[in-house]
N, CA, C and O of each residue as an XYZ file, in Angstrom:
248
protein
N     -57.077    -11.524     52.189
C     -55.735    -11.109     52.507
C     -54.928    -10.864     51.223
O     -54.159     -9.908     51.118
N     -55.138    -11.786     50.232
C     -54.396    -11.618     48.979
C     -54.796    -10.333     48.264
O     -53.954     -9.638     47.696
N     -56.088    -10.026     48.298
C     -56.552     -8.816     47.627
C     -55.949     -7.574     48.290
O     -55.585     -6.614     47.611
N     -55.850     -7.603     49.592
C     -55.236     -6.485     50.311
C     -53.768     -6.326     49.971
O     -53.275     -5.207     49.826
N     -53.063     -7.453     49.841
C     -51.644     -7.390     49.483
C     -51.458     -6.882     48.055
O     -50.525     -6.128     47.777
N     -52.348     -7.295     47.151
C     -52.257     -6.808     45.775
C     -52.542     -5.309     45.727
O     -51.868     -4.568     45.012
N     -53.530     -4.871     46.481
C     -53.839     -3.440     46.546
C     -52.667     -2.658     47.129
O     -52.339     -1.575     46.644
N     -52.039     -3.202     48.163
C     -50.868     -2.561     48.765
C     -49.723     -2.474     47.764
O     -49.013     -1.471     47.702
N     -49.553     -3.528     46.986
C     -48.501     -3.543     45.976
C     -48.741     -2.462     44.918
O     -47.812     -1.755     44.527
N     -49.976     -2.339     44.462
C     -50.297     -1.295     43.484
C     -50.070      0.098     44.062
O     -49.563      0.993     43.385
N     -50.453      0.261     45.318
C     -50.258      1.552     45.975
C     -48.769      1.885     46.094
O     -48.366      3.027     45.873
N     -47.957      0.886     46.441
C     -46.518      1.109     46.554
C     -45.898      1.443     45.199
O     -44.991      2.271     45.117
N     -46.387      0.801     44.133
C     -45.843      1.095     42.811
C     -46.188      2.510     42.378
O     -45.342      3.215     41.828
N     -47.437      2.937     42.625
C     -47.818      4.301     42.241
C     -47.046      5.321     43.067
O     -46.578      6.327     42.533
N     -46.910      5.071     44.360
C     -46.154      5.980     45.214
C     -44.683      5.983     44.822
O     -44.032      7.028     44.833
N     -44.161      4.804     44.475
C     -42.768      4.715     44.037
C     -42.515      5.494     42.763
O     -41.459      6.109     42.611
N     -43.478      5.478     41.838
C     -43.332      6.242     40.606
C     -43.288      7.743     40.890
O     -42.491      8.472     40.300
N     -44.129      8.183     41.776
C     -44.130      9.614     42.136
C     -42.841      9.971     42.870
O     -42.233     11.006     42.597
N     -42.424      9.110     43.804
C     -41.223      9.389     44.585
C     -39.952      9.308     43.750
O     -38.933      9.891     44.122
N     -39.993      8.590     42.619
C     -38.820      8.489     41.760
C     -38.405      9.857     41.229
O     -37.217     10.118     41.039
N     -39.373     10.721     40.992
C     -39.062     12.065     40.506
C     -38.528     12.967     41.609
O     -37.811     13.931     41.339
N     -38.877     12.650     42.852
C     -38.454     13.481     43.979
C     -37.155     12.952     44.588
O     -36.178     13.686     44.732
N     -37.163     11.677     44.938
C     -36.009     11.046     45.576
C     -35.856      9.642     44.999
O     -36.715      8.785     45.207
N     -34.776      9.411     44.284
C     -34.579      8.161     43.551
C     -34.467      6.971     44.503
O     -35.035      5.912     44.236
N     -33.749      7.133     45.597
C     -33.532      6.032     46.527
C     -34.851      5.543     47.118
O     -35.095      4.338     47.173
N     -35.691      6.453     47.555
C     -36.986      6.082     48.128
C     -37.874      5.427     47.077
O     -38.568      4.454     47.373
N     -37.860      5.945     45.864
C     -38.659      5.364     44.789
C     -38.253      3.935     44.481
O     -39.106      3.071     44.276
N     -36.950      3.687     44.450
C     -36.465      2.331     44.178
C     -36.835      1.388     45.312
O     -37.207      0.240     45.070
N     -36.737      1.860     46.539
C     -37.103      1.026     47.690
C     -38.584      0.668     47.630
O     -38.953     -0.471     47.916
N     -39.432      1.615     47.264
C     -40.862      1.337     47.168
C     -41.160      0.342     46.048
O     -41.993     -0.551     46.208
N     -40.474      0.501     44.912
C     -40.665     -0.436     43.807
C     -40.227     -1.842     44.200
O     -40.938     -2.806     43.920
N     -39.085     -1.973     44.834
C     -38.591     -3.294     45.233
C     -39.533     -3.927     46.249
O     -39.811     -5.124     46.173
N     -40.022     -3.144     47.190
C     -40.933     -3.702     48.190
C     -42.253     -4.136     47.557
O     -42.862     -5.105     48.011
N     -42.704     -3.435     46.515
C     -43.943     -3.854     45.849
C     -43.739     -5.184     45.135
O     -44.646     -6.016     45.120
N     -42.557     -5.402     44.540
C     -42.298     -6.678     43.879
C     -42.096     -7.809     44.881
O     -42.401     -8.963     44.579
N     -41.595     -7.497     46.048
C     -41.493     -8.509     47.108
C     -42.893     -8.947     47.527
O     -43.134    -10.135     47.738
N     -43.808     -8.002     47.647
C     -45.185     -8.331     48.016
C     -45.842     -9.170     46.930
O     -46.574    -10.110     47.239
N     -45.594     -8.847     45.659
C     -46.136     -9.654     44.572
C     -45.576    -11.074     44.641
O     -46.300    -12.037     44.386
N     -44.307    -11.213     44.980
C     -43.718    -12.538     45.153
C     -44.377    -13.315     46.275
O     -44.591    -14.520     46.149
N     -44.699    -12.650     47.362
C     -45.378    -13.301     48.476
C     -46.758    -13.782     48.051
O     -47.164    -14.893     48.392
N     -47.484    -12.946     47.305
C     -48.815    -13.335     46.828
C     -48.714    -14.541     45.899
O     -49.519    -15.467     46.001
N     -47.736    -14.541     44.996
C     -47.562    -15.680     44.096
C     -47.219    -16.948     44.873
O     -47.713    -18.027     44.546
N     -46.381    -16.828     45.894
C     -46.049    -17.976     46.743
C     -47.302    -18.515     47.425
O     -47.488    -19.729     47.507
N     -48.160    -17.624     47.914
C     -49.395    -18.054     48.562
C     -50.315    -18.770     47.571
O     -50.946    -19.768     47.921
N     -50.395    -18.268     46.341
C     -51.235    -18.901     45.333
C     -50.722    -20.290     44.967
O     -51.512    -21.226     44.838
N     -49.422    -20.431     44.801
C     -48.850    -21.736     44.477
C     -49.079    -22.713     45.625
O     -49.405    -23.878     45.400
N     -48.911    -22.242     46.830
C     -49.123    -23.093     48.006
C     -50.571    -23.576     48.062
O     -50.820    -24.747     48.352
N     -51.535    -22.682     47.787
C     -52.941    -23.067     47.786
C     -53.251    -24.055     46.661
O     -54.019    -24.995     46.861
N     -52.663    -23.851     45.487
C     -52.890    -24.774     44.369
C     -52.345    -26.158     44.685
O     -52.991    -27.160     44.381
N     -51.179    -26.225     45.284
C     -50.610    -27.526     45.645
C     -51.451    -28.216     46.719
O     -51.605    -29.437     46.702
N     -51.988    -27.444     47.639
C     -52.832    -28.012     48.685
C     -54.118    -28.569     48.093
O     -54.559    -29.651     48.479
N     -54.730    -27.833     47.149
C     -55.945    -28.312     46.497
C     -55.663    -29.556     45.667
O     -56.476    -30.480     45.641
N     -54.536    -29.589     44.999
C     -54.161    -30.756     44.203
C     -53.970    -31.974     45.098
O     -54.357    -33.085     44.735
N     -53.378    -31.765     46.253
C     -53.169    -32.858     47.200
C     -54.505    -33.365     47.729
O     -54.688    -34.573     47.881
N     -55.431    -32.470     48.008
C     -56.745    -32.873     48.513
C     -57.548    -33.592     47.428
O     -58.322    -34.501     47.730
N     -57.371    -33.195     46.188
C     -58.100    -33.805     45.086
C     -57.608    -35.227     44.830
O     -58.387    -36.087     44.421
N     -56.332    -35.478     45.066
C     -55.753    -36.801     44.833
C     -55.647    -37.631     46.107
O     -54.786    -38.503     46.219
N     -56.510    -37.360     47.045
C     -56.488    -38.087     48.319
C     -57.342    -39.337     48.180
O     -58.567    -39.246     48.102
N     -56.698    -40.515     48.148
C     -57.418    -41.767     47.975
C     -57.394    -42.598     49.267
O     -57.425    -43.827     49.200
N     -57.342    -41.975     50.397
C     -57.282    -42.718     51.656
C     -58.629    -43.353     51.991
O     -58.676    -44.288     52.790
N     -59.724    -42.874     51.403
C     -61.039    -43.410     51.707
C     -61.290    -44.750     51.038
O     -62.229    -45.447     51.422
N     -60.498    -45.135     50.065
C     -60.750    -46.368     49.308
C     -60.050    -47.543     49.912
O     -60.156    -48.656     49.399
């Protein structure tokens, strides 16, 4: 899922760059949406890292 979101973000950035020359408003919207997607991916990565850290420090078995 993360790889798909990163690919979508890259696609939006490339499309936004092309659209910037044609229509500035659409280009800016595409750029902002690509950065929102990157933020979502980073949030997912941090959440997974915290979950792994919690599982690694689980001492309930002792």
